[in-house]
mmCIF file of the N, C-alpha and C atoms, coordinates in Angstrom:
data_MODEL
# 
_entry.id   MODEL 
# 
loop_
_atom_site.group_PDB 
_atom_site.id 
_atom_site.type_symbol 
_atom_site.label_atom_id 
_atom_site.label_alt_id 
_atom_site.label_comp_id 
_atom_site.label_asym_id 
_atom_site.label_entity_id 
_atom_site.label_seq_id 
_atom_site.pdbx_PDB_ins_code 
_atom_site.Cartn_x 
_atom_site.Cartn_y 
_atom_site.Cartn_z 
_atom_site.occupancy 
_atom_site.B_iso_or_equiv 
_atom_site.pdbx_formal_charge 
_atom_site.auth_seq_id 
_atom_site.auth_comp_id 
_atom_site.auth_asym_id 
_atom_site.auth_atom_id 
_atom_site.pdbx_PDB_model_num 
ATOM 1   N N  . MET A 1 1  ? 11.677  63.535 26.232 1.00 0.00 ? 1  MET A N  1 
ATOM 2   C CA . MET A 1 1  ? 11.996  63.772 24.841 1.00 0.00 ? 1  MET A CA 1 
ATOM 3   C C  . MET A 1 1  ? 10.710  64.128 24.102 1.00 0.00 ? 1  MET A C  1 
ATOM 4   N N  . CYS A 1 2  ? 10.813  65.074 23.202 1.00 0.00 ? 2  CYS A N  1 
ATOM 5   C CA . CYS A 1 2  ? 9.672   65.477 22.387 1.00 0.00 ? 2  CYS A CA 1 
ATOM 6   C C  . CYS A 1 2  ? 10.003  65.242 20.921 1.00 0.00 ? 2  CYS A C  1 
ATOM 7   N N  . LEU A 1 3  ? 8.988   64.881 20.164 1.00 0.00 ? 3  LEU A N  1 
ATOM 8   C CA . LEU A 1 3  ? 9.148   64.689 18.736 1.00 0.00 ? 3  LEU A CA 1 
ATOM 9   C C  . LEU A 1 3  ? 8.311   65.706 17.989 1.00 0.00 ? 3  LEU A C  1 
ATOM 10  N N  . ALA A 1 4  ? 8.859   66.230 16.911 1.00 0.00 ? 4  ALA A N  1 
ATOM 11  C CA . ALA A 1 4  ? 8.067   67.022 15.978 1.00 0.00 ? 4  ALA A CA 1 
ATOM 12  C C  . ALA A 1 4  ? 7.546   66.031 14.952 1.00 0.00 ? 4  ALA A C  1 
ATOM 13  N N  . ILE A 1 5  ? 6.235   65.956 14.811 1.00 0.00 ? 5  ILE A N  1 
ATOM 14  C CA . ILE A 1 5  ? 5.655   64.919 13.970 1.00 0.00 ? 5  ILE A CA 1 
ATOM 15  C C  . ILE A 1 5  ? 4.776   65.522 12.883 1.00 0.00 ? 5  ILE A C  1 
ATOM 16  N N  . PRO A 1 6  ? 4.653   64.824 11.742 1.00 0.00 ? 6  PRO A N  1 
ATOM 17  C CA . PRO A 1 6  ? 3.773   65.320 10.685 1.00 0.00 ? 6  PRO A CA 1 
ATOM 18  C C  . PRO A 1 6  ? 2.314   65.053 11.020 1.00 0.00 ? 6  PRO A C  1 
ATOM 19  N N  . ALA A 1 7  ? 1.458   65.996 10.639 1.00 0.00 ? 7  ALA A N  1 
ATOM 20  C CA . ALA A 1 7  ? 0.028   65.875 10.875 1.00 0.00 ? 7  ALA A CA 1 
ATOM 21  C C  . ALA A 1 7  ? -0.715  66.487 9.692  1.00 0.00 ? 7  ALA A C  1 
ATOM 22  N N  . LYS A 1 8  ? -1.912  65.968 9.433  1.00 0.00 ? 8  LYS A N  1 
ATOM 23  C CA . LYS A 1 8  ? -2.734  66.459 8.326  1.00 0.00 ? 8  LYS A CA 1 
ATOM 24  C C  . LYS A 1 8  ? -3.766  67.444 8.863  1.00 0.00 ? 8  LYS A C  1 
ATOM 25  N N  . ILE A 1 9  ? -3.863  68.598 8.223  1.00 0.00 ? 9  ILE A N  1 
ATOM 26  C CA . ILE A 1 9  ? -4.852  69.595 8.618  1.00 0.00 ? 9  ILE A CA 1 
ATOM 27  C C  . ILE A 1 9  ? -6.229  69.135 8.141  1.00 0.00 ? 9  ILE A C  1 
ATOM 28  N N  . VAL A 1 10 ? -7.168  69.029 9.077  1.00 0.00 ? 10 VAL A N  1 
ATOM 29  C CA . VAL A 1 10 ? -8.520  68.596 8.723  1.00 0.00 ? 10 VAL A CA 1 
ATOM 30  C C  . VAL A 1 10 ? -9.550  69.712 8.871  1.00 0.00 ? 10 VAL A C  1 
ATOM 31  N N  . GLU A 1 11 ? -9.187  70.779 9.586  1.00 0.00 ? 11 GLU A N  1 
ATOM 32  C CA . GLU A 1 11 ? -10.118 71.901 9.770  1.00 0.00 ? 11 GLU A CA 1 
ATOM 33  C C  . GLU A 1 11 ? -9.312  73.138 10.153 1.00 0.00 ? 11 GLU A C  1 
ATOM 34  N N  . ILE A 1 12 ? -9.705  74.286 9.617  1.00 0.00 ? 12 ILE A N  1 
ATOM 35  C CA . ILE A 1 12 ? -9.039  75.537 9.963  1.00 0.00 ? 12 ILE A CA 1 
ATOM 36  C C  . ILE A 1 12 ? -10.084 76.521 10.468 1.00 0.00 ? 12 ILE A C  1 
ATOM 37  N N  . ASP A 1 13 ? -9.736  77.191 11.581 1.00 0.00 ? 13 ASP A N  1 
ATOM 38  C CA . ASP A 1 13 ? -10.580 78.230 12.150 1.00 0.00 ? 13 ASP A CA 1 
ATOM 39  C C  . ASP A 1 13 ? -9.675  79.390 12.529 1.00 0.00 ? 13 ASP A C  1 
ATOM 40  N N  . GLY A 1 14 ? -9.557  80.353 11.635 1.00 0.00 ? 14 GLY A N  1 
ATOM 41  C CA . GLY A 1 14 ? -8.665  81.492 11.873 1.00 0.00 ? 14 GLY A CA 1 
ATOM 42  C C  . GLY A 1 14 ? -7.216  81.050 11.877 1.00 0.00 ? 14 GLY A C  1 
ATOM 43  N N  . GLU A 1 15 ? -6.522  81.315 12.983 1.00 0.00 ? 15 GLU A N  1 
ATOM 44  C CA . GLU A 1 15 ? -5.112  80.929 13.107 1.00 0.00 ? 15 GLU A CA 1 
ATOM 45  C C  . GLU A 1 15 ? -4.928  79.604 13.837 1.00 0.00 ? 15 GLU A C  1 
ATOM 46  N N  . MET A 1 16 ? -6.025  78.885 14.050 1.00 0.00 ? 16 MET A N  1 
ATOM 47  C CA . MET A 1 16 ? -5.965  77.585 14.707 1.00 0.00 ? 16 MET A CA 1 
ATOM 48  C C  . MET A 1 16 ? -6.466  76.517 13.743 1.00 0.00 ? 16 MET A C  1 
ATOM 49  N N  . ALA A 1 17 ? -5.974  75.292 13.930 1.00 0.00 ? 17 ALA A N  1 
ATOM 50  C CA . ALA A 1 17 ? -6.395  74.189 13.068 1.00 0.00 ? 17 ALA A CA 1 
ATOM 51  C C  . ALA A 1 17 ? -6.523  72.915 13.872 1.00 0.00 ? 17 ALA A C  1 
ATOM 52  N N  . LYS A 1 18 ? -7.430  72.050 13.419 1.00 0.00 ? 18 LYS A N  1 
ATOM 53  C CA . LYS A 1 18 ? -7.471  70.685 13.927 1.00 0.00 ? 18 LYS A CA 1 
ATOM 54  C C  . LYS A 1 18 ? -6.622  69.873 12.966 1.00 0.00 ? 18 LYS A C  1 
ATOM 55  N N  . VAL A 1 19 ? -5.709  69.090 13.549 1.00 0.00 ? 19 VAL A N  1 
ATOM 56  C CA . VAL A 1 19 ? -4.866  68.220 12.746 1.00 0.00 ? 19 VAL A CA 1 
ATOM 57  C C  . VAL A 1 19 ? -5.065  66.787 13.222 1.00 0.00 ? 19 VAL A C  1 
ATOM 58  N N  . GLU A 1 20 ? -4.850  65.849 12.298 1.00 0.00 ? 20 GLU A N  1 
ATOM 59  C CA . GLU A 1 20 ? -5.012  64.439 12.615 1.00 0.00 ? 20 GLU A CA 1 
ATOM 60  C C  . GLU A 1 20 ? -3.653  63.759 12.590 1.00 0.00 ? 20 GLU A C  1 
ATOM 61  N N  . VAL A 1 21 ? -3.374  63.054 13.678 1.00 0.00 ? 21 VAL A N  1 
ATOM 62  C CA . VAL A 1 21 ? -2.139  62.293 13.803 1.00 0.00 ? 21 VAL A CA 1 
ATOM 63  C C  . VAL A 1 21 ? -2.513  60.902 14.288 1.00 0.00 ? 21 VAL A C  1 
ATOM 64  N N  . GLY A 1 22 ? -2.365  59.910 13.437 1.00 0.00 ? 22 GLY A N  1 
ATOM 65  C CA . GLY A 1 22 ? -2.655  58.538 13.833 1.00 0.00 ? 22 GLY A CA 1 
ATOM 66  C C  . GLY A 1 22 ? -4.057  58.337 14.350 1.00 0.00 ? 22 GLY A C  1 
ATOM 67  N N  . GLY A 1 23 ? -5.029  59.031 13.767 1.00 0.00 ? 23 GLY A N  1 
ATOM 68  C CA . GLY A 1 23 ? -6.415  58.883 14.192 1.00 0.00 ? 23 GLY A CA 1 
ATOM 69  C C  . GLY A 1 23 ? -6.808  59.765 15.364 1.00 0.00 ? 23 GLY A C  1 
ATOM 70  N N  . VAL A 1 24 ? -5.862  60.530 15.889 1.00 0.00 ? 24 VAL A N  1 
ATOM 71  C CA . VAL A 1 24 ? -6.121  61.415 17.017 1.00 0.00 ? 24 VAL A CA 1 
ATOM 72  C C  . VAL A 1 24 ? -6.139  62.857 16.526 1.00 0.00 ? 24 VAL A C  1 
ATOM 73  N N  . LEU A 1 25 ? -7.139  63.627 16.960 1.00 0.00 ? 25 LEU A N  1 
ATOM 74  C CA . LEU A 1 25 ? -7.220  65.037 16.586 1.00 0.00 ? 25 LEU A CA 1 
ATOM 75  C C  . LEU A 1 25 ? -6.553  65.894 17.650 1.00 0.00 ? 25 LEU A C  1 
ATOM 76  N N  . ARG A 1 26 ? -5.817  66.873 17.188 1.00 0.00 ? 26 ARG A N  1 
ATOM 77  C CA . ARG A 1 26 ? -5.163  67.850 18.065 1.00 0.00 ? 26 ARG A CA 1 
ATOM 78  C C  . ARG A 1 26 ? -5.449  69.237 17.518 1.00 0.00 ? 26 ARG A C  1 
ATOM 79  N N  . VAL A 1 27 ? -5.367  70.230 18.366 1.00 0.00 ? 27 VAL A N  1 
ATOM 80  C CA . VAL A 1 27 ? -5.510  71.616 17.931 1.00 0.00 ? 27 VAL A CA 1 
ATOM 81  C C  . VAL A 1 27 ? -4.132  72.256 17.970 1.00 0.00 ? 27 VAL A C  1 
ATOM 82  N N  . VAL A 1 28 ? -3.762  72.916 16.861 1.00 0.00 ? 28 VAL A N  1 
ATOM 83  C CA . VAL A 1 28 ? -2.462  73.586 16.789 1.00 0.00 ? 28 VAL A CA 1 
ATOM 84  C C  . VAL A 1 28 ? -2.633  74.999 16.239 1.00 0.00 ? 28 VAL A C  1 
ATOM 85  N N  . SER A 1 29 ? -1.690  75.835 16.568 1.00 0.00 ? 29 SER A N  1 
ATOM 86  C CA . SER A 1 29 ? -1.653  77.194 16.044 1.00 0.00 ? 29 SER A CA 1 
ATOM 87  C C  . SER A 1 29 ? -0.991  77.195 14.673 1.00 0.00 ? 29 SER A C  1 
ATOM 88  N N  . LEU A 1 30 ? -1.538  78.011 13.769 1.00 0.00 ? 30 LEU A N  1 
ATOM 89  C CA . LEU A 1 30 ? -0.962  78.171 12.430 1.00 0.00 ? 30 LEU A CA 1 
ATOM 90  C C  . LEU A 1 30 ? -0.205  79.492 12.296 1.00 0.00 ? 30 LEU A C  1 
ATOM 91  N N  . MET A 1 31 ? 0.016   80.190 13.401 1.00 0.00 ? 31 MET A N  1 
ATOM 92  C CA . MET A 1 31 ? 0.630   81.518 13.374 1.00 0.00 ? 31 MET A CA 1 
ATOM 93  C C  . MET A 1 31 ? 1.999   81.540 12.708 1.00 0.00 ? 31 MET A C  1 
ATOM 94  N N  . LEU A 1 32 ? 2.745   80.447 12.783 1.00 0.00 ? 32 LEU A N  1 
ATOM 95  C CA . LEU A 1 32 ? 4.115   80.445 12.271 1.00 0.00 ? 32 LEU A CA 1 
ATOM 96  C C  . LEU A 1 32 ? 4.224   80.091 10.794 1.00 0.00 ? 32 LEU A C  1 
ATOM 97  N N  . VAL A 1 33 ? 3.123   79.583 10.208 1.00 0.00 ? 33 VAL A N  1 
ATOM 98  C CA . VAL A 1 33 ? 3.174   79.128 8.811  1.00 0.00 ? 33 VAL A CA 1 
ATOM 99  C C  . VAL A 1 33 ? 1.999   79.745 8.048  1.00 0.00 ? 33 VAL A C  1 
ATOM 100 N N  . PRO A 1 34 ? 2.265   80.662 7.147  1.00 0.00 ? 34 PRO A N  1 
ATOM 101 C CA . PRO A 1 34 ? 1.175   81.298 6.408  1.00 0.00 ? 34 PRO A CA 1 
ATOM 102 C C  . PRO A 1 34 ? 0.638   80.407 5.283  1.00 0.00 ? 34 PRO A C  1 
ATOM 103 N N  . ASP A 1 35 ? -0.558  80.712 4.850  1.00 0.00 ? 35 ASP A N  1 
ATOM 104 C CA . ASP A 1 35 ? -1.155  80.141 3.641  1.00 0.00 ? 35 ASP A CA 1 
ATOM 105 C C  . ASP A 1 35 ? -1.334  78.622 3.670  1.00 0.00 ? 35 ASP A C  1 
ATOM 106 N N  . LEU A 1 36 ? -1.738  78.083 4.799  1.00 0.00 ? 36 LEU A N  1 
ATOM 107 C CA . LEU A 1 36 ? -2.037  76.651 4.869  1.00 0.00 ? 36 LEU A CA 1 
ATOM 108 C C  . LEU A 1 36 ? -3.497  76.421 4.534  1.00 0.00 ? 36 LEU A C  1 
ATOM 109 N N  . LYS A 1 37 ? -3.802  75.202 4.068  1.00 0.00 ? 37 LYS A N  1 
ATOM 110 C CA . LYS A 1 37 ? -5.187  74.866 3.756  1.00 0.00 ? 37 LYS A CA 1 
ATOM 111 C C  . LYS A 1 37 ? -5.495  73.449 4.236  1.00 0.00 ? 37 LYS A C  1 
ATOM 112 N N  . VAL A 1 38 ? -6.778  73.152 4.327  1.00 0.00 ? 38 VAL A N  1 
ATOM 113 C CA . VAL A 1 38 ? -7.204  71.807 4.713  1.00 0.00 ? 38 VAL A CA 1 
ATOM 114 C C  . VAL A 1 38 ? -6.608  70.812 3.726  1.00 0.00 ? 38 VAL A C  1 
ATOM 115 N N  . GLY A 1 39 ? -6.062  69.729 4.264  1.00 0.00 ? 39 GLY A N  1 
ATOM 116 C CA . GLY A 1 39 ? -5.420  68.710 3.439  1.00 0.00 ? 39 GLY A CA 1 
ATOM 117 C C  . GLY A 1 39 ? -3.912  68.817 3.426  1.00 0.00 ? 39 GLY A C  1 
ATOM 118 N N  . ASP A 1 40 ? -3.363  69.982 3.800  1.00 0.00 ? 40 ASP A N  1 
ATOM 119 C CA . ASP A 1 40 ? -1.905  70.136 3.884  1.00 0.00 ? 40 ASP A CA 1 
ATOM 120 C C  . ASP A 1 40 ? -1.373  69.320 5.052  1.00 0.00 ? 40 ASP A C  1 
ATOM 121 N N  . TYR A 1 41 ? -0.131  68.887 4.928  1.00 0.00 ? 41 TYR A N  1 
ATOM 122 C CA . TYR A 1 41 ? 0.579   68.247 6.028  1.00 0.00 ? 41 TYR A CA 1 
ATOM 123 C C  . TYR A 1 41 ? 1.562   69.240 6.601  1.00 0.00 ? 41 TYR A C  1 
ATOM 124 N N  . VAL A 1 42 ? 1.659   69.251 7.924  1.00 0.00 ? 42 VAL A N  1 
ATOM 125 C CA . VAL A 1 42 ? 2.576   70.149 8.615  1.00 0.00 ? 42 VAL A CA 1 
ATOM 126 C C  . VAL A 1 42 ? 3.346   69.369 9.670  1.00 0.00 ? 42 VAL A C  1 
ATOM 127 N N  . ILE A 1 43 ? 4.523   69.859 9.981  1.00 0.00 ? 43 ILE A N  1 
ATOM 128 C CA . ILE A 1 43 ? 5.266   69.347 11.128 1.00 0.00 ? 43 ILE A CA 1 
ATOM 129 C C  . ILE A 1 43 ? 4.764   70.123 12.333 1.00 0.00 ? 43 ILE A C  1 
ATOM 130 N N  . THR A 1 44 ? 4.355   69.387 13.372 1.00 0.00 ? 44 THR A N  1 
ATOM 131 C CA . THR A 1 44 ? 3.829   70.035 14.567 1.00 0.00 ? 44 THR A CA 1 
ATOM 132 C C  . THR A 1 44 ? 4.720   69.741 15.763 1.00 0.00 ? 44 THR A C  1 
ATOM 133 N N  . HIS A 1 45 ? 4.759   70.700 16.666 1.00 0.00 ? 45 HIS A N  1 
ATOM 134 C CA . HIS A 1 45 ? 5.512   70.520 17.912 1.00 0.00 ? 45 HIS A CA 1 
ATOM 135 C C  . HIS A 1 45 ? 4.988   71.525 18.918 1.00 0.00 ? 45 HIS A C  1 
ATOM 136 N N  . ALA A 1 46 ? 4.701   71.048 20.108 1.00 0.00 ? 46 ALA A N  1 
ATOM 137 C CA . ALA A 1 46 ? 4.297   71.898 21.235 1.00 0.00 ? 46 ALA A CA 1 
ATOM 138 C C  . ALA A 1 46 ? 3.121   72.805 20.893 1.00 0.00 ? 46 ALA A C  1 
ATOM 139 N N  . GLY A 1 47 ? 2.166   72.263 20.115 1.00 0.00 ? 47 GLY A N  1 
ATOM 140 C CA . GLY A 1 47 ? 0.960   73.020 19.823 1.00 0.00 ? 47 GLY A CA 1 
ATOM 141 C C  . GLY A 1 47 ? 1.059   73.984 18.658 1.00 0.00 ? 47 GLY A C  1 
ATOM 142 N N  . PHE A 1 48 ? 2.146   73.917 17.901 1.00 0.00 ? 48 PHE A N  1 
ATOM 143 C CA . PHE A 1 48 ? 2.330   74.806 16.761 1.00 0.00 ? 48 PHE A CA 1 
ATOM 144 C C  . PHE A 1 48 ? 2.638   74.012 15.498 1.00 0.00 ? 48 PHE A C  1 
ATOM 145 N N  . ALA A 1 49 ? 2.115   74.476 14.376 1.00 0.00 ? 49 ALA A N  1 
ATOM 146 C CA . ALA A 1 49 ? 2.565   73.987 13.081 1.00 0.00 ? 49 ALA A CA 1 
ATOM 147 C C  . ALA A 1 49 ? 3.864   74.735 12.789 1.00 0.00 ? 49 ALA A C  1 
ATOM 148 N N  . LEU A 1 50 ? 4.937   74.002 12.508 1.00 0.00 ? 50 LEU A N  1 
ATOM 149 C CA . LEU A 1 50 ? 6.241   74.634 12.292 1.00 0.00 ? 50 LEU A CA 1 
ATOM 150 C C  . LEU A 1 50 ? 6.546   74.890 10.820 1.00 0.00 ? 50 LEU A C  1 
ATOM 151 N N  . HIS A 1 51 ? 6.167   73.936 9.957  1.00 0.00 ? 51 HIS A N  1 
ATOM 152 C CA . HIS A 1 51 ? 6.312   74.154 8.516  1.00 0.00 ? 51 HIS A CA 1 
ATOM 153 C C  . HIS A 1 51 ? 5.527   73.116 7.742  1.00 0.00 ? 51 HIS A C  1 
ATOM 154 N N  . ARG A 1 52 ? 5.226   73.452 6.505  1.00 0.00 ? 52 ARG A N  1 
ATOM 155 C CA . ARG A 1 52 ? 4.491   72.549 5.616  1.00 0.00 ? 52 ARG A CA 1 
ATOM 156 C C  . ARG A 1 52 ? 5.456   71.498 5.093  1.00 0.00 ? 52 ARG A C  1 
ATOM 157 N N  . VAL A 1 53 ? 4.954   70.257 4.924  1.00 0.00 ? 53 VAL A N  1 
ATOM 158 C CA . VAL A 1 53 ? 5.761   69.188 4.328  1.00 0.00 ? 53 VAL A CA 1 
ATOM 159 C C  . VAL A 1 53 ? 4.974   68.545 3.199  1.00 0.00 ? 53 VAL A C  1 
ATOM 160 N N  . ASP A 1 54 ? 5.703   68.011 2.264  1.00 0.00 ? 54 ASP A N  1 
ATOM 161 C CA . ASP A 1 54 ? 5.132   67.286 1.150  1.00 0.00 ? 54 ASP A CA 1 
ATOM 162 C C  . ASP A 1 54 ? 4.366   66.074 1.675  1.00 0.00 ? 54 ASP A C  1 
ATOM 163 N N  . GLU A 1 55 ? 3.227   65.753 1.058  1.00 0.00 ? 55 GLU A N  1 
ATOM 164 C CA . GLU A 1 55 ? 2.404   64.637 1.517  1.00 0.00 ? 55 GLU A CA 1 
ATOM 165 C C  . GLU A 1 55 ? 3.175   63.319 1.517  1.00 0.00 ? 55 GLU A C  1 
ATOM 166 N N  . GLN A 1 56 ? 3.941   63.047 0.462  1.00 0.00 ? 56 GLN A N  1 
ATOM 167 C CA . GLN A 1 56 ? 4.701   61.794 0.414  1.00 0.00 ? 56 GLN A CA 1 
ATOM 168 C C  . GLN A 1 56 ? 5.729   61.719 1.533  1.00 0.00 ? 56 GLN A C  1 
ATOM 169 N N  . GLU A 1 57 ? 6.405   62.837 1.798  1.00 0.00 ? 57 GLU A N  1 
ATOM 170 C CA . GLU A 1 57 ? 7.382   62.880 2.889  1.00 0.00 ? 57 GLU A CA 1 
ATOM 171 C C  . GLU A 1 57 ? 6.689   62.659 4.235  1.00 0.00 ? 57 GLU A C  1 
ATOM 172 N N  . ALA A 1 58 ? 5.536   63.302 4.421  1.00 0.00 ? 58 ALA A N  1 
ATOM 173 C CA . ALA A 1 58 ? 4.793   63.151 5.677  1.00 0.00 ? 58 ALA A CA 1 
ATOM 174 C C  . ALA A 1 58 ? 4.354   61.708 5.882  1.00 0.00 ? 58 ALA A C  1 
ATOM 175 N N  . LEU A 1 59 ? 3.804   61.096 4.834  1.00 0.00 ? 59 LEU A N  1 
ATOM 176 C CA . LEU A 1 59 ? 3.335   59.716 4.957  1.00 0.00 ? 59 LEU A CA 1 
ATOM 177 C C  . LEU A 1 59 ? 4.490   58.751 5.204  1.00 0.00 ? 59 LEU A C  1 
ATOM 178 N N  . ALA A 1 60 ? 5.634   59.000 4.576  1.00 0.00 ? 60 ALA A N  1 
ATOM 179 C CA . ALA A 1 60 ? 6.805   58.151 4.815  1.00 0.00 ? 60 ALA A CA 1 
ATOM 180 C C  . ALA A 1 60 ? 7.255   58.274 6.270  1.00 0.00 ? 60 ALA A C  1 
ATOM 181 N N  . SER A 1 61 ? 7.270   59.489 6.801  1.00 0.00 ? 61 SER A N  1 
ATOM 182 C CA . SER A 1 61 ? 7.655   59.697 8.204  1.00 0.00 ? 61 SER A CA 1 
ATOM 183 C C  . SER A 1 61 ? 6.675   59.019 9.150  1.00 0.00 ? 61 SER A C  1 
ATOM 184 N N  . ILE A 1 62 ? 5.388   59.139 8.859  1.00 0.00 ? 62 ILE A N  1 
ATOM 185 C CA . ILE A 1 62 ? 4.365   58.504 9.698  1.00 0.00 ? 62 ILE A CA 1 
ATOM 186 C C  . ILE A 1 62 ? 4.549   56.996 9.692  1.00 0.00 ? 62 ILE A C  1 
ATOM 187 N N  . ASN A 1 63 ? 4.814   56.421 8.523  1.00 0.00 ? 63 ASN A N  1 
ATOM 188 C CA . ASN A 1 63 ? 5.032   54.971 8.437  1.00 0.00 ? 63 ASN A CA 1 
ATOM 189 C C  . ASN A 1 63 ? 6.263   54.541 9.222  1.00 0.00 ? 63 ASN A C  1 
ATOM 190 N N  . LEU A 1 64 ? 7.340   55.321 9.150  1.00 0.00 ? 64 LEU A N  1 
ATOM 191 C CA . LEU A 1 64 ? 8.541   54.997 9.920  1.00 0.00 ? 64 LEU A CA 1 
ATOM 192 C C  . LEU A 1 64 ? 8.272   55.047 11.419 1.00 0.00 ? 64 LEU A C  1 
ATOM 193 N N  . LEU A 1 65 ? 7.539   56.064 11.857 1.00 0.00 ? 65 LEU A N  1 
ATOM 194 C CA . LEU A 1 65 ? 7.203   56.167 13.281 1.00 0.00 ? 65 LEU A CA 1 
ATOM 195 C C  . LEU A 1 65 ? 6.334   54.989 13.712 1.00 0.00 ? 65 LEU A C  1 
ATOM 196 N N  . ARG A 1 66 ? 5.383   54.595 12.856 1.00 0.00 ? 66 ARG A N  1 
ATOM 197 C CA . ARG A 1 66 ? 4.523   53.448 13.173 1.00 0.00 ? 66 ARG A CA 1 
ATOM 198 C C  . ARG A 1 66 ? 5.356   52.173 13.303 1.00 0.00 ? 66 ARG A C  1 
ATOM 199 N N  . GLU A 1 67 ? 6.301   51.975 12.372 1.00 0.00 ? 67 GLU A N  1 
ATOM 200 C CA . GLU A 1 67 ? 7.176   50.804 12.437 1.00 0.00 ? 67 GLU A CA 1 
ATOM 201 C C  . GLU A 1 67 ? 8.016   50.815 13.708 1.00 0.00 ? 67 GLU A C  1 
ATOM 202 N N  . LEU A 1 68 ? 8.494   51.975 14.102 1.00 0.00 ? 68 LEU A N  1 
ATOM 203 C CA . LEU A 1 68 ? 9.286   52.087 15.321 1.00 0.00 ? 68 LEU A CA 1 
ATOM 204 C C  . LEU A 1 68 ? 8.460   51.697 16.544 1.00 0.00 ? 68 LEU A C  1 
ATOM 205 N N  . VAL A 1 69 ? 7.238   52.205 16.621 1.00 0.00 ? 69 VAL A N  1 
ATOM 206 C CA . VAL A 1 69 ? 6.355   51.887 17.748 1.00 0.00 ? 69 VAL A CA 1 
ATOM 207 C C  . VAL A 1 69 ? 6.074   50.385 17.786 1.00 0.00 ? 69 VAL A C  1 
ATOM 208 N N  . GLU A 1 70 ? 5.801   49.797 16.624 1.00 0.00 ? 70 GLU A N  1 
ATOM 209 C CA . GLU A 1 70 ? 5.530   48.353 16.569 1.00 0.00 ? 70 GLU A CA 1 
ATOM 210 C C  . GLU A 1 70 ? 6.758   47.545 16.973 1.00 0.00 ? 70 GLU A C  1 
ATOM 211 N N  . SER A 1 71 ? 7.931   47.989 16.549 1.00 0.00 ? 71 SER A N  1 
ATOM 212 C CA . SER A 1 71 ? 9.169   47.304 16.894 1.00 0.00 ? 71 SER A CA 1 
ATOM 213 C C  . SER A 1 71 ? 9.421   47.350 18.403 1.00 0.00 ? 71 SER A C  1 
ATOM 214 N N  . VAL A 1 72 ? 9.213   48.505 18.999 1.00 0.00 ? 72 VAL A N  1 
ATOM 215 C CA . VAL A 1 72 ? 9.396   48.646 20.451 1.00 0.00 ? 72 VAL A CA 1 
ATOM 216 C C  . VAL A 1 72 ? 8.395   47.757 21.189 1.00 0.00 ? 72 VAL A C  1 
ATOM 217 N N  . ALA A 1 73 ? 7.160   47.734 20.711 1.00 0.00 ? 73 ALA A N  1 
ATOM 218 C CA . ALA A 1 73 ? 6.140   46.893 21.357 1.00 0.00 ? 73 ALA A CA 1 
ATOM 219 C C  . ALA A 1 73 ? 6.527   45.426 21.276 1.00 0.00 ? 73 ALA A C  1 
ATOM 220 N N  . ARG A 1 74 ? 7.043   44.990 20.121 1.00 0.00 ? 74 ARG A N  1 
ATOM 221 C CA . ARG A 1 74 ? 7.470   43.591 19.988 1.00 0.00 ? 74 ARG A CA 1 
ATOM 222 C C  . ARG A 1 74 ? 8.645   43.300 20.919 1.00 0.00 ? 74 ARG A C  1 
ATOM 223 N N  . ALA A 1 75 ? 9.589   44.222 20.990 1.00 0.00 ? 75 ALA A N  1 
ATOM 224 C CA . ALA A 1 75 ? 10.756  44.030 21.848 1.00 0.00 ? 75 ALA A CA 1 
ATOM 225 C C  . ALA A 1 75 ? 10.334  43.930 23.313 1.00 0.00 ? 75 ALA A C  1 
ATOM 226 N N  . GLU A 1 76 ? 9.404   44.763 23.719 1.00 0.00 ? 76 GLU A N  1 
ATOM 227 C CA . GLU A 1 76 ? 8.942   44.741 25.108 1.00 0.00 ? 76 GLU A CA 1 
ATOM 228 C C  . GLU A 1 76 ? 8.160   43.476 25.434 1.00 0.00 ? 76 GLU A C  1 
ATOM 229 N N  . SER A 1 77 ? 7.540   42.885 24.420 1.00 0.00 ? 77 SER A N  1 
ATOM 230 C CA . SER A 1 77 ? 6.773   41.667 24.662 1.00 0.00 ? 77 SER A CA 1 
ATOM 231 C C  . SER A 1 77 ? 7.629   40.414 24.508 1.00 0.00 ? 77 SER A C  1 
ATOM 232 N N  . GLY A 1 78 ? 8.914   40.582 24.161 1.00 0.00 ? 78 GLY A N  1 
ATOM 233 C CA . GLY A 1 78 ? 9.812   39.448 24.037 1.00 0.00 ? 78 GLY A CA 1 
ATOM 234 C C  . GLY A 1 78 ? 9.817   38.800 22.674 1.00 0.00 ? 78 GLY A C  1 
ATOM 235 N N  . GLU A 1 79 ? 9.120   39.383 21.693 1.00 0.00 ? 79 GLU A N  1 
ATOM 236 C CA . GLU A 1 79 ? 9.072   38.801 20.368 1.00 0.00 ? 79 GLU A CA 1 
ATOM 237 C C  . GLU A 1 79 ? 10.356  38.979 19.578 1.00 0.00 ? 79 GLU A C  1 
ATOM 238 N N  . VAL A 1 80 ? 11.089  40.055 19.853 1.00 0.00 ? 80 VAL A N  1 
ATOM 239 C CA . VAL A 1 80 ? 12.319  40.316 19.122 1.00 0.00 ? 80 VAL A CA 1 
ATOM 240 C C  . VAL A 1 80 ? 13.470  39.676 19.884 1.00 0.00 ? 80 VAL A C  1 
ATOM 241 N N  . ARG A 1 81 ? 14.233  38.847 19.208 1.00 0.00 ? 81 ARG A N  1 
ATOM 242 C CA . ARG A 1 81 ? 15.353  38.165 19.849 1.00 0.00 ? 81 ARG A CA 1 
ATOM 243 C C  . ARG A 1 81 ? 16.617  38.413 19.041 1.00 0.00 ? 81 ARG A C  1 
ATOM 244 N N  . GLY A 1 82 ? 17.714  38.493 19.705 1.00 0.00 ? 82 GLY A N  1 
ATOM 245 C CA . GLY A 1 82 ? 19.006  38.634 19.017 1.00 0.00 ? 82 GLY A CA 1 
ATOM 246 C C  . GLY A 1 82 ? 19.416  37.358 18.341 1.00 0.00 ? 82 GLY A C  1 
ATOM 247 N N  . ASN A 1 83 ? 20.453  37.422 17.557 1.00 0.00 ? 83 ASN A N  1 
ATOM 248 C CA . ASN A 1 83 ? 20.979  36.214 16.914 1.00 0.00 ? 83 ASN A CA 1 
ATOM 249 C C  . ASN A 1 83 ? 21.567  35.298 17.979 1.00 0.00 ? 83 ASN A C  1 
ATOM 250 N N  . ASP A 1 84 ? 21.137  34.056 18.000 1.00 0.00 ? 84 ASP A N  1 
ATOM 251 C CA . ASP A 1 84 ? 21.628  33.094 19.000 1.00 0.00 ? 84 ASP A CA 1 
ATOM 252 C C  . ASP A 1 84 ? 22.835  32.376 18.465 1.00 0.00 ? 84 ASP A C  1 
# 
C-alpha cells in the first residue's frame, strides 16, 4: 500500500525540490504542479508533487498520520486493550 502524504518544500532546483516529511528530506519532481515556492505544502506520491495543499490542511493530515503511527505502535506493544 502506498500513501500520498503532505510535505513542505524546503528547497527548489529547477523542476526538482527537496521536501521535508517528519524530519526526513526527500527529492520530488515539481513537473506536475506549476508555480510552487519554498514553504508551500504539497501532496507527494512516488517521487512527484501532485498538488499544493493549504498549510493548515497539511499540518492536520500530518498530525493524524502521526497519531495513527503512535496508535499502531501502542497496539503492537500491548498497551491498547479492548473493553474487558
